[in-house]
PyMOL commands that place a pseudoatom at each C-alpha (Angstrom):
pseudoatom trace, name=CA, resn=MET, resi=1, chain=A, elem=C, hetatm=0, pos=[230.472, -58.992, -105.859]
pseudoatom trace, name=CA, resn=SER, resi=2, chain=A, elem=C, hetatm=0, pos=[232.255, -56.840, -103.336]
pseudoatom trace, name=CA, resn=GLN, resi=3, chain=A, elem=C, hetatm=0, pos=[236.267, -57.703, -102.524]
pseudoatom trace, name=CA, resn=VAL, resi=4, chain=A, elem=C, hetatm=0, pos=[237.071, -58.903, -99.083]
pseudoatom trace, name=CA, resn=ARG, resi=5, chain=A, elem=C, hetatm=0, pos=[239.492, -56.656, -97.054]
pseudoatom trace, name=CA, resn=PHE, resi=6, chain=A, elem=C, hetatm=0, pos=[242.227, -57.717, -95.187]
pseudoatom trace, name=CA, resn=SER, resi=7, chain=A, elem=C, hetatm=0, pos=[243.602, -56.078, -91.894]
pseudoatom trace, name=CA, resn=MET, resi=8, chain=A, elem=C, hetatm=0, pos=[247.071, -57.820, -92.391]
pseudoatom trace, name=CA, resn=PRO, resi=9, chain=A, elem=C, hetatm=0, pos=[248.570, -55.858, -95.769]
pseudoatom trace, name=CA, resn=MET, resi=10, chain=A, elem=C, hetatm=0, pos=[248.857, -58.445, -98.665]
pseudoatom trace, name=CA, resn=PRO, resi=11, chain=A, elem=C, hetatm=0, pos=[251.870, -58.306, -99.342]
pseudoatom trace, name=CA, resn=ARG, resi=12, chain=A, elem=C, hetatm=0, pos=[253.325, -59.587, -95.942]
pseudoatom trace, name=CA, resn=LEU, resi=13, chain=A, elem=C, hetatm=0, pos=[250.282, -62.170, -95.834]
pseudoatom trace, name=CA, resn=LYS, resi=14, chain=A, elem=C, hetatm=0, pos=[251.310, -63.069, -99.556]
pseudoatom trace, name=CA, resn=LEU, resi=15, chain=A, elem=C, hetatm=0, pos=[254.775, -63.791, -97.714]
pseudoatom trace, name=CA, resn=VAL, resi=16, chain=A, elem=C, hetatm=0, pos=[253.980, -65.705, -95.198]
pseudoatom trace, name=CA, resn=VAL, resi=17, chain=A, elem=C, hetatm=0, pos=[252.091, -68.047, -97.143]
pseudoatom trace, name=CA, resn=GLU, resi=18, chain=A, elem=C, hetatm=0, pos=[254.410, -68.796, -99.900]
pseudoatom trace, name=CA, resn=GLU, resi=19, chain=A, elem=C, hetatm=0, pos=[257.587, -68.269, -98.113]
pseudoatom trace, name=CA, resn=VAL, resi=20, chain=A, elem=C, hetatm=0, pos=[256.904, -70.233, -94.966]
pseudoatom trace, name=CA, resn=LEU, resi=21, chain=A, elem=C, hetatm=0, pos=[253.449, -71.972, -94.760]
pseudoatom trace, name=CA, resn=ALA, resi=22, chain=A, elem=C, hetatm=0, pos=[253.717, -73.629, -98.660]
pseudoatom trace, name=CA, resn=PRO, resi=23, chain=A, elem=C, hetatm=0, pos=[256.395, -75.188, -98.769]
pseudoatom trace, name=CA, resn=ASN, resi=24, chain=A, elem=C, hetatm=0, pos=[256.188, -76.250, -95.585]
pseudoatom trace, name=CA, resn=LEU, resi=25, chain=A, elem=C, hetatm=0, pos=[252.649, -77.171, -95.106]
pseudoatom trace, name=CA, resn=ILE, resi=26, chain=A, elem=C, hetatm=0, pos=[252.627, -81.190, -96.174]
pseudoatom trace, name=CA, resn=ILE, resi=27, chain=A, elem=C, hetatm=0, pos=[255.686, -81.775, -93.807]
pseudoatom trace, name=CA, resn=LEU, resi=28, chain=A, elem=C, hetatm=0, pos=[254.054, -79.847, -90.957]
pseudoatom trace, name=CA, resn=VAL, resi=29, chain=A, elem=C, hetatm=0, pos=[250.633, -82.460, -91.728]
pseudoatom trace, name=CA, resn=VAL, resi=30, chain=A, elem=C, hetatm=0, pos=[252.972, -85.201, -91.493]
pseudoatom trace, name=CA, resn=MET, resi=31, chain=A, elem=C, hetatm=0, pos=[254.548, -83.927, -88.644]
pseudoatom trace, name=CA, resn=SER, resi=32, chain=A, elem=C, hetatm=0, pos=[250.802, -83.583, -86.960]
pseudoatom trace, name=CA, resn=LEU, resi=33, chain=A, elem=C, hetatm=0, pos=[249.852, -87.105, -87.469]
pseudoatom trace, name=CA, resn=PHE, resi=34, chain=A, elem=C, hetatm=0, pos=[252.589, -88.449, -86.340]
pseudoatom trace, name=CA, resn=VAL, resi=35, chain=A, elem=C, hetatm=0, pos=[252.622, -86.427, -83.004]
pseudoatom trace, name=CA, resn=LEU, resi=36, chain=A, elem=C, hetatm=0, pos=[248.906, -88.033, -82.608]
pseudoatom trace, name=CA, resn=TRP, resi=37, chain=A, elem=C, hetatm=0, pos=[250.218, -91.860, -83.550]
pseudoatom trace, name=CA, resn=ALA, resi=38, chain=A, elem=C, hetatm=0, pos=[252.991, -91.972, -81.221]
pseudoatom trace, name=CA, resn=ALA, resi=39, chain=A, elem=C, hetatm=0, pos=[250.801, -90.633, -78.394]
pseudoatom trace, name=CA, resn=LEU, resi=40, chain=A, elem=C, hetatm=0, pos=[248.002, -93.521, -79.151]
pseudoatom trace, name=CA, resn=LEU, resi=41, chain=A, elem=C, hetatm=0, pos=[250.949, -95.678, -79.369]
pseudoatom trace, name=CA, resn=LEU, resi=42, chain=A, elem=C, hetatm=0, pos=[251.950, -94.363, -76.012]
pseudoatom trace, name=CA, resn=VAL, resi=43, chain=A, elem=C, hetatm=0, pos=[248.898, -95.525, -74.638]
pseudoatom trace, name=CA, resn=PRO, resi=44, chain=A, elem=C, hetatm=0, pos=[249.021, -99.713, -73.932]
pseudoatom trace, name=CA, resn=SER, resi=45, chain=A, elem=C, hetatm=0, pos=[245.441, -99.778, -73.533]
pseudoatom trace, name=CA, resn=TYR, resi=46, chain=A, elem=C, hetatm=0, pos=[244.313, -98.402, -76.805]
pseudoatom trace, name=CA, resn=ASN, resi=47, chain=A, elem=C, hetatm=0, pos=[245.992, -101.020, -79.513]
pseudoatom trace, name=CA, resn=ALA, resi=48, chain=A, elem=C, hetatm=0, pos=[246.910, -98.125, -81.814]
pseudoatom trace, name=CA, resn=GLY, resi=49, chain=A, elem=C, hetatm=0, pos=[249.755, -100.735, -83.433]
pseudoatom trace, name=CA, resn=ASP, resi=50, chain=A, elem=C, hetatm=0, pos=[246.760, -102.550, -84.579]
pseudoatom trace, name=CA, resn=ALA, resi=51, chain=A, elem=C, hetatm=0, pos=[245.837, -99.896, -86.760]
pseudoatom trace, name=CA, resn=THR, resi=52, chain=A, elem=C, hetatm=0, pos=[246.389, -100.375, -90.236]
pseudoatom trace, name=CA, resn=PRO, resi=53, chain=A, elem=C, hetatm=0, pos=[248.566, -97.592, -90.898]
pseudoatom trace, name=CA, resn=THR, resi=54, chain=A, elem=C, hetatm=0, pos=[250.737, -98.144, -87.938]
pseudoatom trace, name=CA, resn=SER, resi=55, chain=A, elem=C, hetatm=0, pos=[250.421, -101.960, -87.622]
pseudoatom trace, name=CA, resn=TYR, resi=56, chain=A, elem=C, hetatm=0, pos=[253.993, -102.181, -90.092]
pseudoatom trace, name=CA, resn=LEU, resi=57, chain=A, elem=C, hetatm=0, pos=[256.008, -99.723, -88.121]
pseudoatom trace, name=CA, resn=VAL, resi=58, chain=A, elem=C, hetatm=0, pos=[254.614, -101.771, -84.489]
pseudoatom trace, name=CA, resn=SER, resi=59, chain=A, elem=C, hetatm=0, pos=[256.222, -104.867, -86.367]
pseudoatom trace, name=CA, resn=LEU, resi=60, chain=A, elem=C, hetatm=0, pos=[259.182, -103.515, -87.230]
pseudoatom trace, name=CA, resn=CYS, resi=61, chain=A, elem=C, hetatm=0, pos=[260.027, -101.758, -84.217]
pseudoatom trace, name=CA, resn=GLY, resi=62, chain=A, elem=C, hetatm=0, pos=[258.739, -104.947, -82.079]
pseudoatom trace, name=CA, resn=THR, resi=63, chain=A, elem=C, hetatm=0, pos=[256.934, -102.938, -79.614]
pseudoatom trace, name=CA, resn=GLN, resi=64, chain=A, elem=C, hetatm=0, pos=[254.331, -99.564, -79.835]
pseudoatom trace, name=CA, resn=THR, resi=65, chain=A, elem=C, hetatm=0, pos=[256.616, -97.649, -77.108]
pseudoatom trace, name=CA, resn=ALA, resi=66, chain=A, elem=C, hetatm=0, pos=[259.784, -98.413, -79.658]
pseudoatom trace, name=CA, resn=ALA, resi=67, chain=A, elem=C, hetatm=0, pos=[257.271, -97.598, -82.259]
pseudoatom trace, name=CA, resn=ALA, resi=68, chain=A, elem=C, hetatm=0, pos=[256.461, -94.367, -80.928]
pseudoatom trace, name=CA, resn=ILE, resi=69, chain=A, elem=C, hetatm=0, pos=[260.285, -93.516, -79.727]
pseudoatom trace, name=CA, resn=THR, resi=70, chain=A, elem=C, hetatm=0, pos=[260.704, -93.615, -83.708]
pseudoatom trace, name=CA, resn=LEU, resi=71, chain=A, elem=C, hetatm=0, pos=[258.059, -91.521, -84.523]
pseudoatom trace, name=CA, resn=ILE, resi=72, chain=A, elem=C, hetatm=0, pos=[259.597, -88.945, -81.766]
pseudoatom trace, name=CA, resn=GLY, resi=73, chain=A, elem=C, hetatm=0, pos=[262.466, -89.224, -83.712]
pseudoatom trace, name=CA, resn=VAL, resi=74, chain=A, elem=C, hetatm=0, pos=[261.410, -88.709, -86.861]
pseudoatom trace, name=CA, resn=ILE, resi=75, chain=A, elem=C, hetatm=0, pos=[259.833, -85.640, -85.740]
pseudoatom trace, name=CA, resn=LEU, resi=76, chain=A, elem=C, hetatm=0, pos=[262.488, -84.015, -84.496]
pseudoatom trace, name=CA, resn=ALA, resi=77, chain=A, elem=C, hetatm=0, pos=[264.317, -84.533, -87.307]
pseudoatom trace, name=CA, resn=SER, resi=78, chain=A, elem=C, hetatm=0, pos=[261.556, -83.107, -89.468]
pseudoatom trace, name=CA, resn=LEU, resi=79, chain=A, elem=C, hetatm=0, pos=[261.542, -80.072, -87.240]
pseudoatom trace, name=CA, resn=LEU, resi=80, chain=A, elem=C, hetatm=0, pos=[265.207, -79.949, -87.701]
pseudoatom trace, name=CA, resn=ALA, resi=81, chain=A, elem=C, hetatm=0, pos=[264.959, -79.786, -91.222]
pseudoatom trace, name=CA, resn=LEU, resi=82, chain=A, elem=C, hetatm=0, pos=[262.424, -76.757, -90.974]
pseudoatom trace, name=CA, resn=SER, resi=83, chain=A, elem=C, hetatm=0, pos=[264.530, -74.514, -89.578]
pseudoatom trace, name=CA, resn=ARG, resi=84, chain=A, elem=C, hetatm=0, pos=[267.889, -74.740, -92.010]
pseudoatom trace, name=CA, resn=PRO, resi=85, chain=A, elem=C, hetatm=0, pos=[267.614, -73.789, -95.694]
pseudoatom trace, name=CA, resn=ILE, resi=86, chain=A, elem=C, hetatm=0, pos=[266.657, -76.908, -98.398]
pseudoatom trace, name=CA, resn=GLY, resi=87, chain=A, elem=C, hetatm=0, pos=[269.949, -78.180, -99.311]
pseudoatom trace, name=CA, resn=GLY, resi=88, chain=A, elem=C, hetatm=0, pos=[271.560, -81.786, -99.087]
pseudoatom trace, name=CA, resn=VAL, resi=89, chain=A, elem=C, hetatm=0, pos=[271.055, -82.001, -95.372]
pseudoatom trace, name=CA, resn=SER, resi=90, chain=A, elem=C, hetatm=0, pos=[267.741, -80.766, -94.308]
pseudoatom trace, name=CA, resn=LEU, resi=91, chain=A, elem=C, hetatm=0, pos=[266.360, -83.205, -97.654]
pseudoatom trace, name=CA, resn=MET, resi=92, chain=A, elem=C, hetatm=0, pos=[268.539, -85.876, -95.570]
pseudoatom trace, name=CA, resn=LEU, resi=93, chain=A, elem=C, hetatm=0, pos=[266.289, -85.123, -92.141]
pseudoatom trace, name=CA, resn=LEU, resi=94, chain=A, elem=C, hetatm=0, pos=[263.346, -85.130, -94.240]
pseudoatom trace, name=CA, resn=ALA, resi=95, chain=A, elem=C, hetatm=0, pos=[263.921, -88.955, -95.278]
pseudoatom trace, name=CA, resn=PRO, resi=96, chain=A, elem=C, hetatm=0, pos=[263.096, -90.547, -92.180]
pseudoatom trace, name=CA, resn=GLN, resi=97, chain=A, elem=C, hetatm=0, pos=[259.566, -88.428, -92.902]
pseudoatom trace, name=CA, resn=GLN, resi=98, chain=A, elem=C, hetatm=0, pos=[258.831, -89.987, -95.841]
pseudoatom trace, name=CA, resn=SER, resi=99, chain=A, elem=C, hetatm=0, pos=[260.064, -93.594, -95.353]
pseudoatom trace, name=CA, resn=VAL, resi=100, chain=A, elem=C, hetatm=0, pos=[257.216, -93.596, -92.114]
pseudoatom trace, name=CA, resn=LEU, resi=101, chain=A, elem=C, hetatm=0, pos=[254.859, -92.345, -94.603]
pseudoatom trace, name=CA, resn=ALA, resi=102, chain=A, elem=C, hetatm=0, pos=[255.887, -95.184, -97.078]
pseudoatom trace, name=CA, resn=ILE, resi=103, chain=A, elem=C, hetatm=0, pos=[255.678, -97.953, -94.532]
pseudoatom trace, name=CA, resn=ALA, resi=104, chain=A, elem=C, hetatm=0, pos=[252.027, -96.671, -93.806]
pseudoatom trace, name=CA, resn=ALA, resi=105, chain=A, elem=C, hetatm=0, pos=[250.737, -96.249, -97.189]
pseudoatom trace, name=CA, resn=ALA, resi=106, chain=A, elem=C, hetatm=0, pos=[252.340, -100.023, -97.948]
pseudoatom trace, name=CA, resn=ALA, resi=107, chain=A, elem=C, hetatm=0, pos=[250.126, -100.975, -94.892]
pseudoatom trace, name=CA, resn=SER, resi=108, chain=A, elem=C, hetatm=0, pos=[246.828, -99.273, -96.114]
pseudoatom trace, name=CA, resn=ILE, resi=109, chain=A, elem=C, hetatm=0, pos=[247.307, -100.788, -99.750]
pseudoatom trace, name=CA, resn=LYS, resi=110, chain=A, elem=C, hetatm=0, pos=[247.997, -104.133, -98.587]
pseudoatom trace, name=CA, resn=ALA, resi=111, chain=A, elem=C, hetatm=0, pos=[244.812, -103.884, -96.285]
pseudoatom trace, name=CA, resn=ILE, resi=112, chain=A, elem=C, hetatm=0, pos=[242.618, -102.893, -99.613]
pseudoatom trace, name=CA, resn=VAL, resi=113, chain=A, elem=C, hetatm=0, pos=[244.293, -105.545, -102.196]
pseudoatom trace, name=CA, resn=VAL, resi=114, chain=A, elem=C, hetatm=0, pos=[243.475, -108.271, -99.293]
pseudoatom trace, name=CA, resn=ALA, resi=115, chain=A, elem=C, hetatm=0, pos=[240.436, -107.373, -98.245]
pseudoatom trace, name=CA, resn=HIS, resi=116, chain=A, elem=C, hetatm=0, pos=[241.082, -106.813, -94.393]
pseudoatom trace, name=CA, resn=TYR, resi=117, chain=A, elem=C, hetatm=0, pos=[242.529, -104.278, -91.662]
pseudoatom trace, name=CA, resn=ALA, resi=118, chain=A, elem=C, hetatm=0, pos=[245.413, -105.119, -90.054]
pseudoatom trace, name=CA, resn=ASP, resi=119, chain=A, elem=C, hetatm=0, pos=[244.306, -106.483, -87.189]
pseudoatom trace, name=CA, resn=GLY, resi=120, chain=A, elem=C, hetatm=0, pos=[242.025, -108.937, -89.359]
pseudoatom trace, name=CA, resn=VAL, resi=121, chain=A, elem=C, hetatm=0, pos=[238.790, -107.676, -89.562]
pseudoatom trace, name=CA, resn=ILE, resi=122, chain=A, elem=C, hetatm=0, pos=[237.047, -108.270, -92.906]
pseudoatom trace, name=CA, resn=ARG, resi=123, chain=A, elem=C, hetatm=0, pos=[235.992, -105.204, -95.090]
pseudoatom trace, name=CA, resn=ASP, resi=124, chain=A, elem=C, hetatm=0, pos=[235.014, -104.817, -98.553]
pseudoatom trace, name=CA, resn=ARG, resi=125, chain=A, elem=C, hetatm=0, pos=[237.867, -103.309, -100.842]
pseudoatom trace, name=CA, resn=GLY, resi=126, chain=A, elem=C, hetatm=0, pos=[235.378, -100.095, -101.516]
pseudoatom trace, name=CA, resn=PHE, resi=127, chain=A, elem=C, hetatm=0, pos=[235.395, -99.636, -97.835]
pseudoatom trace, name=CA, resn=LEU, resi=128, chain=A, elem=C, hetatm=0, pos=[238.800, -100.162, -97.324]
pseudoatom trace, name=CA, resn=ALA, resi=129, chain=A, elem=C, hetatm=0, pos=[239.258, -97.785, -99.573]
pseudoatom trace, name=CA, resn=ALA, resi=130, chain=A, elem=C, hetatm=0, pos=[237.576, -94.799, -98.988]
pseudoatom trace, name=CA, resn=ASP, resi=131, chain=A, elem=C, hetatm=0, pos=[239.445, -95.607, -95.327]
pseudoatom trace, name=CA, resn=GLN, resi=132, chain=A, elem=C, hetatm=0, pos=[242.808, -95.868, -96.284]
pseudoatom trace, name=CA, resn=VAL, resi=133, chain=A, elem=C, hetatm=0, pos=[243.024, -93.343, -99.269]
pseudoatom trace, name=CA, resn=PRO, resi=134, chain=A, elem=C, hetatm=0, pos=[244.136, -90.390, -97.197]
pseudoatom trace, name=CA, resn=ILE, resi=135, chain=A, elem=C, hetatm=0, pos=[247.207, -92.200, -96.225]
pseudoatom trace, name=CA, resn=ILE, resi=136, chain=A, elem=C, hetatm=0, pos=[248.285, -93.445, -99.437]
pseudoatom trace, name=CA, resn=LEU, resi=137, chain=A, elem=C, hetatm=0, pos=[247.195, -89.767, -100.812]
pseudoatom trace, name=CA, resn=LEU, resi=138, chain=A, elem=C, hetatm=0, pos=[249.601, -88.701, -97.997]
pseudoatom trace, name=CA, resn=PHE, resi=139, chain=A, elem=C, hetatm=0, pos=[252.664, -90.432, -99.475]
pseudoatom trace, name=CA, resn=PHE, resi=140, chain=A, elem=C, hetatm=0, pos=[252.402, -89.176, -102.997]
pseudoatom trace, name=CA, resn=THR, resi=141, chain=A, elem=C, hetatm=0, pos=[251.673, -86.064, -101.949]
pseudoatom trace, name=CA, resn=HIS, resi=142, chain=A, elem=C, hetatm=0, pos=[254.550, -85.611, -99.655]
pseudoatom trace, name=CA, resn=SER, resi=143, chain=A, elem=C, hetatm=0, pos=[256.699, -87.891, -102.036]
pseudoatom trace, name=CA, resn=LEU, resi=144, chain=A, elem=C, hetatm=0, pos=[255.639, -85.068, -104.888]
pseudoatom trace, name=CA, resn=VAL, resi=145, chain=A, elem=C, hetatm=0, pos=[257.061, -81.947, -102.631]
pseudoatom trace, name=CA, resn=LEU, resi=146, chain=A, elem=C, hetatm=0, pos=[259.870, -83.846, -102.040]
pseudoatom trace, name=CA, resn=GLY, resi=147, chain=A, elem=C, hetatm=0, pos=[260.639, -84.317, -105.304]
pseudoatom trace, name=CA, resn=VAL, resi=148, chain=A, elem=C, hetatm=0, pos=[260.493, -80.227, -106.039]
pseudoatom trace, name=CA, resn=LEU, resi=149, chain=A, elem=C, hetatm=0, pos=[262.572, -79.589, -102.867]
pseudoatom trace, name=CA, resn=ILE, resi=150, chain=A, elem=C, hetatm=0, pos=[265.169, -81.602, -104.645]
pseudoatom trace, name=CA, resn=MET, resi=151, chain=A, elem=C, hetatm=0, pos=[264.935, -79.976, -107.955]
pseudoatom trace, name=CA, resn=GLN, resi=152, chain=A, elem=C, hetatm=0, pos=[264.945, -76.633, -106.587]
pseudoatom trace, name=CA, resn=TRP, resi=153, chain=A, elem=C, hetatm=0, pos=[268.188, -77.688, -104.289]
pseudoatom trace, name=CA, resn=VAL, resi=154, chain=A, elem=C, hetatm=0, pos=[269.604, -79.072, -107.535]
pseudoatom trace, name=CA, resn=TYR, resi=155, chain=A, elem=C, hetatm=0, pos=[268.971, -76.528, -110.014]
pseudoatom trace, name=CA, resn=ARG, resi=156, chain=A, elem=C, hetatm=0, pos=[268.988, -73.895, -107.895]
pseudoatom trace, name=CA, resn=GLY, resi=157, chain=A, elem=C, hetatm=0, pos=[272.804, -72.723, -108.931]
pseudoatom trace, name=CA, resn=LYS, resi=158, chain=A, elem=C, hetatm=0, pos=[272.374, -73.457, -112.397]
for i in range(1, 158): cmd.bond("trace and resi %d" % i, "trace and resi %d" % (i + 1))
show_as sticks, trace
zoom trace
């Protein structure tokens, strides 16, 4: 089997992947999701606030527009966190992202348990699980990454 040749020197590519992309990938994925949700929530005719993952946030914020503004604030806090070295401030700036993701995961878990979407559409639990598990897995993966970042920060000097 022949090896694949890259035009970029491998050490440089490895540095970009290991130092920049890998630690921030889950944060960037969640930011992308929140950008999409915010955009959809800003279009009233889409009723994106009735979607299960966004339903609790809209309920907490009062309106789709308020939920979208909240998401934009969370996105900006996450961007600021990525611009700083790992530390107490950057981790605190990621807390809103984790909180909103937890709210979305809670809505998804509830939908599976009660066997209907937030808008009342009834489906069997298997269907709902297949549809909602990605948000739940994203939450747990994000939690794991934040845990690792916290451990790196705490034990960095020891």
